[in-house]
C-alpha positions as CSV (number, residue, x, y, z in Angstrom):
1,M,90.9,-39.9,-158.1
2,T,90.1,-42.6,-160.4
3,V,88.9,-44.8,-157.5
4,A,86.6,-42.0,-156.2
5,D,85.4,-41.3,-159.7
6,D,84.4,-45.0,-160.1
7,K,82.5,-45.0,-156.8
8,G,80.9,-41.6,-157.2
9,P,79.1,-42.0,-160.5
10,A,78.4,-45.7,-159.9
11,G,76.4,-45.0,-156.7
12,P,73.6,-42.9,-158.2
13,G,73.5,-45.0,-161.4
14,K,73.3,-48.2,-159.4
15,R,70.4,-46.8,-157.4
16,Q,68.7,-45.7,-160.6
17,T,69.2,-49.1,-162.1
18,E,67.9,-50.8,-159.0
19,S,64.9,-48.5,-159.0
20,T,64.2,-49.2,-162.6
21,T,64.6,-52.9,-162.0
22,G,62.1,-52.6,-159.1
23,H,59.6,-50.9,-161.3
24,I,60.0,-53.4,-164.1
25,G,59.6,-56.2,-161.5
26,E,56.4,-54.6,-160.2
27,D,55.2,-54.2,-163.8
28,V,55.9,-57.8,-164.6
29,Q,54.2,-58.9,-161.4
30,R,51.1,-56.8,-162.3
31,A,51.1,-58.3,-165.8
32,K,51.3,-61.8,-164.3
33,D,48.4,-60.9,-161.9
34,N,46.3,-59.5,-164.8
35,I,47.0,-62.5,-166.9
36,S,46.1,-64.8,-164.0
37,D,42.8,-62.8,-163.4
38,A,42.0,-62.9,-167.1
39,T,42.6,-66.6,-167.3
40,A,40.4,-67.3,-164.2
41,S,37.7,-65.1,-165.6
42,A,37.8,-66.8,-169.0
43,R,37.8,-70.2,-167.3
44,D,34.7,-69.2,-165.3
45,D,33.0,-67.8,-168.4
46,I,33.7,-70.9,-170.4
47,A,32.4,-73.1,-167.5
48,A,29.2,-71.0,-167.4
49,D,28.8,-71.2,-171.2
50,L,29.2,-75.0,-171.0
51,R,26.6,-75.2,-168.3
52,R,24.2,-73.1,-170.4
53,L,24.9,-75.2,-173.5
54,S,24.3,-78.4,-171.6
55,A,21.0,-77.1,-170.3
56,D,20.0,-75.9,-173.8
57,I,20.9,-79.4,-175.2
58,V,18.7,-81.1,-172.6
59,S,15.9,-78.6,-173.4
60,L,16.3,-79.3,-177.1
61,K,16.2,-83.0,-176.5
62,D,13.0,-82.7,-174.6
63,T,11.5,-80.4,-177.3
64,V,12.4,-82.9,-180.0
65,A,10.9,-85.8,-178.0
66,E,7.7,-83.8,-177.5
67,L,7.6,-82.9,-181.1
68,A,8.0,-86.5,-182.1
69,K,5.2,-87.6,-179.8
70,T,2.9,-84.9,-181.3
71,V,3.8,-85.8,-184.9
72,T,3.3,-89.5,-184.2
73,A,-0.1,-88.8,-182.7
74,E,-1.1,-86.6,-185.6
75,V,0.1,-89.2,-188.2
76,G,-1.7,-91.9,-186.3
77,G,-4.9,-89.9,-186.2
78,A,-4.6,-89.0,-189.9
79,A,-4.0,-92.7,-190.8
80,T,-7.0,-93.8,-188.7
81,G,-9.1,-91.1,-190.5
82,I,-7.9,-92.2,-193.9
83,G,-8.4,-95.9,-193.0
84,E,-12.0,-95.2,-191.8
85,D,-12.6,-93.2,-195.0
86,I,-11.3,-96.1,-197.2
87,A,-13.3,-98.6,-195.2
88,S,-16.5,-96.5,-195.5
89,A,-15.9,-96.0,-199.3
90,A,-15.3,-99.8,-199.8
91,K,-18.4,-100.6,-197.8
92,D,-20.5,-98.2,-199.8
93,K,-19.1,-99.6,-203.1
94,A,-19.8,-103.2,-202.0
95,N,-23.3,-102.3,-201.0
96,T,-23.8,-100.6,-204.4
97,L,-22.4,-103.6,-206.2
98,L,-24.5,-106.0,-204.2
99,S,-27.6,-103.9,-204.9
100,E,-26.9,-103.9,-208.6
101,F,-26.2,-107.6,-208.6
102,E,-29.5,-108.3,-206.7
103,A,-31.4,-106.1,-209.1
104,A,-29.9,-107.9,-212.1
105,A,-30.7,-111.3,-210.5
106,R,-34.3,-110.3,-210.0
107,R,-34.6,-109.2,-213.7
108,N,-32.8,-112.3,-215.1
109,P,-32.6,-115.2,-212.6
110,L,-31.7,-117.8,-215.2
111,G,-28.7,-115.8,-216.3
112,V,-27.4,-115.6,-212.8
113,V,-27.8,-119.4,-212.4
114,I,-26.0,-120.1,-215.7
115,G,-23.3,-117.6,-214.7
116,A,-22.8,-119.3,-211.3
117,F,-22.7,-122.7,-213.0
118,G,-20.0,-121.4,-215.5
119,I,-17.9,-119.9,-212.7
120,G,-18.1,-123.2,-210.7
121,M,-17.0,-125.2,-213.7
122,F,-14.1,-122.9,-214.4
123,I,-12.9,-123.1,-210.7
124,G,-13.3,-127.0,-210.9
125,L,-11.2,-127.2,-214.0
126,M,-8.5,-125.0,-212.5
127,K,-8.3,-127.1,-209.4
128,G,-8.3,-130.3,-211.4
129,R,-5.2,-129.2,-213.3
130,R,-3.0,-129.0,-210.2
């Protein structure tokens, strides 16, 4: 009886164990498949994100280059305008000074000659010291 008792209860328990093991194996395989699918999906998502990031960087580089060209052109235009304004102001100032000097020379020609003589002597003395 002991031999029959060992075989009797062991048979259904063994089948149940094998069935449970089969279910666990299926669950493990499904988990592996799910992890594999999730990994592949994540890899594809990362690759797509990197492609978009690369395109954004290229676009940003182009935008910065265009902005630099625009700023350079505007600064150049502003510098030209400022230079023209300074040149115009200097020309006006020189014309005014020349007009005033001419008027003073007409009123007092002897003073202009004496002043020119004095300046010439000063320059001659300065050059003679070297």
